[in-house]
N, C-alpha and C positions, 0 to 999 in steps of 0.2 A: 635138495633144493635145486641143483642144477637141472636134474630130470625132469622137475616140474616146469621149469623155465622152457626147456626143450618142448614142452607140449605145448607150449602157447602158438596158437597157427598164424602164419604170414594172413596180416590184414587184422589182428587183432593184438590186445595189449591185456595186461594184468598190472595188479598194483602190489607194491612191497606189503602193503597189509594183506592183502588176498593170501600172498604167498607165505607170510607168517603164520596166518590162520588155517592155511594147509599144513602146515608144519608142525601145528599144534600151540603156536603160541602169538597171538594177535598182537601181543605186545612189544614183540620183537621187528618191528619193521624197518627200524635204522639198521639192528645186525643183518638182514636180508640185504639192505642196500649197502652195507660195507664188504658184505662177501662177493656180491656182483661186480661192485668194484674192482676186486682181485680176478676176476676172469678174463681170461688170456684166449679163451677158444671161442673168438665170436663168430666163427663159422658155424660152430654147433652147438653153441649156448646163445641165444638170442637175446641176451641181456636188454637190448635196447627196446625191447617189448614191453617193459616192464616200468611204469609210471607212477607218481605219487596219486594218493587216493582222490586229492582233488582234479585230478587231470593232467596237471604240470607235468611237463616232460621229467623234468628232475635231472639229477647227472649222468655223465657219460664218461667213459675215460678217453674218448677224442671229442669231448665238447657236445654241448648241448644242440648246439647246430646241426652238427653230425647224425645224433639222433633224431631230430625232426627232419633231416632229410632223408633217413631209411625210414621211418615211419612212412611219410609221404609217400614213397618210392612202394610201399607195401600196401596202399591204398587207405591208409589211416588219415584222417580229415585233423589237422592241426592248423588252430586259430589264436595268436597272440601267445604261442607257446606252452599252448594246452590242448590236449584230445578235445576237437570239436564237440562230441557227441559221446561222452565217455561210456554208456549205457550201450551205448550200439556196439562198441569195439571191445567190449569187456569180456575176457573169459577169466572164468574162475573154475574152480573144482568141488 
């Protein structure tokens, strides 16, 4: 899974569900989120680029505000805690 997350380009996002689908089990989106929460290699595994299916930024070990700041710095538009146009920024496999 971490190898997939590393493939999400700067300025793009994916969702927990899309990652679970890419791993062969769309019903395991929550498990994907739990695994990403344990990531400590933030420099090499950009877990901040994974959001909820409805575009909400979701959780982040350093807090949602930090996740929003990182996404905005990479050029992703965020409005009211959601990716402004999820389809525009969405990366999938």
